[in-house]
C-alpha positions as CSV (number, residue, x, y, z in Angstrom):
1,M,7.2,-8.1,3.3
2,I,10.2,-8.7,1.2
3,R,13.5,-8.7,3.1
4,V,16.5,-7.1,1.3
5,V,20.1,-7.0,2.3
6,I,22.3,-4.4,0.6
7,P,26.1,-3.8,0.7
8,A,27.4,-1.8,3.6
9,N,28.6,1.2,1.5
10,L,25.1,1.6,0.0
11,R,23.5,1.3,3.5
12,V,25.7,4.2,4.6
13,L,24.6,6.2,1.5
14,A,20.9,5.5,2.1
15,H,21.2,5.9,6.0
16,I,20.0,2.3,6.5
17,S,21.0,0.1,9.4
18,G,20.5,-3.6,8.9
19,E,18.2,-5.2,6.3
20,V,15.4,-3.4,4.6
21,E,11.8,-4.6,4.5
22,L,9.8,-3.6,1.4
23,Q,6.2,-4.0,0.3
24,V,6.1,-5.2,-3.3
25,E,2.8,-5.1,-5.2
26,G,2.2,-7.8,-7.7
27,E,4.7,-10.4,-8.7
28,V,8.0,-10.5,-6.8
29,T,10.8,-10.1,-9.3
30,Q,14.2,-8.5,-9.2
31,G,12.9,-5.5,-11.1
32,A,10.0,-5.1,-8.7
33,I,12.2,-5.3,-5.7
34,L,14.7,-2.8,-7.2
35,D,11.8,-0.4,-8.2
36,A,10.5,-0.5,-4.6
37,L,14.0,0.0,-3.1
38,E,14.8,3.0,-5.4
39,A,11.4,4.5,-4.7
40,R,11.9,4.3,-0.9
41,Y,15.6,5.3,-1.1
42,P,16.0,7.6,-4.2
43,M,19.7,8.1,-3.4
44,L,20.3,4.5,-4.5
45,R,19.0,5.2,-8.1
46,G,21.8,4.5,-10.5
47,T,24.0,2.6,-8.0
48,L,22.6,-0.9,-8.6
49,R,21.4,-0.6,-12.2
50,D,21.6,1.9,-15.0
51,Q,18.8,4.5,-14.7
52,V,17.9,4.4,-18.4
53,T,18.4,0.8,-19.5
54,K,17.7,-0.7,-16.0
55,K,20.6,-3.1,-16.6
56,R,22.5,-4.4,-13.6
57,R,25.7,-2.5,-12.8
58,P,29.0,-4.4,-13.2
59,F,30.2,-5.9,-9.9
60,I,26.7,-5.9,-8.4
61,R,25.3,-9.4,-7.9
62,F,21.8,-10.6,-6.8
63,F,21.2,-13.7,-4.8
64,A,18.0,-15.5,-3.8
65,C,17.9,-18.7,-1.7
66,E,21.7,-19.1,-2.1
67,E,21.5,-19.0,-5.9
68,D,23.0,-16.3,-8.1
69,W,20.2,-14.5,-10.0
70,S,22.4,-11.8,-11.5
71,H,22.0,-13.1,-15.0
72,E,18.3,-13.9,-14.8
73,A,15.8,-11.7,-16.5
74,P,14.7,-8.8,-14.3
75,D,11.0,-9.9,-14.7
76,A,11.7,-13.6,-13.7
77,L,9.7,-14.6,-10.6
78,L,11.9,-15.1,-7.5
79,P,11.5,-18.1,-5.3
80,E,8.5,-18.3,-3.0
81,A,10.8,-18.1,0.1
82,V,11.9,-14.6,-1.0
83,A,8.3,-13.6,-1.9
84,T,7.1,-14.5,1.6
85,G,10.0,-13.0,3.5
86,A,11.3,-16.3,4.7
87,E,14.6,-15.7,2.9
88,P,16.2,-12.3,2.1
89,F,17.0,-11.0,-1.4
90,L,20.7,-10.3,-1.3
91,I,22.4,-7.5,-3.2
92,V,26.2,-8.1,-3.1
93,G,29.0,-5.9,-4.3
94,A,31.3,-8.4,-6.1
95,I,35.1,-8.1,-5.6
96,A,37.5,-8.7,-8.4
97,G,41.2,-9.4,-8.1
98,G,43.3,-12.0,-6.4
C-alpha cells in the first residue's frame, strides 16, 4: 500500500480524513500514484494536474523521503520507502508571498 498525504482543502473536497492508502499496480511513480488517487477520488481530477496534459498545477509540490520531486519526470521511479509504504508520498500546496 502506498501512503499519500494531500492538502487539507483537497481532503475536504474529497471527504477524506487523514492520509490515503492506495494500491498501485506496477511501478510506483508520481503518475501512477496520481492516476490511482484520481480514480478513487474523481473529484480531485484537475486539482493536482491538468486533465489533458497531465502537467503538475502551479503551487502544487510533490515530496518523497523529504526530497522535492515536483520537477522530476512523472514516470520516474519513486524511492523504495514510498513504494513499500514506509514513507508517505506528500502532496503539498505551496504558498507564495512574504
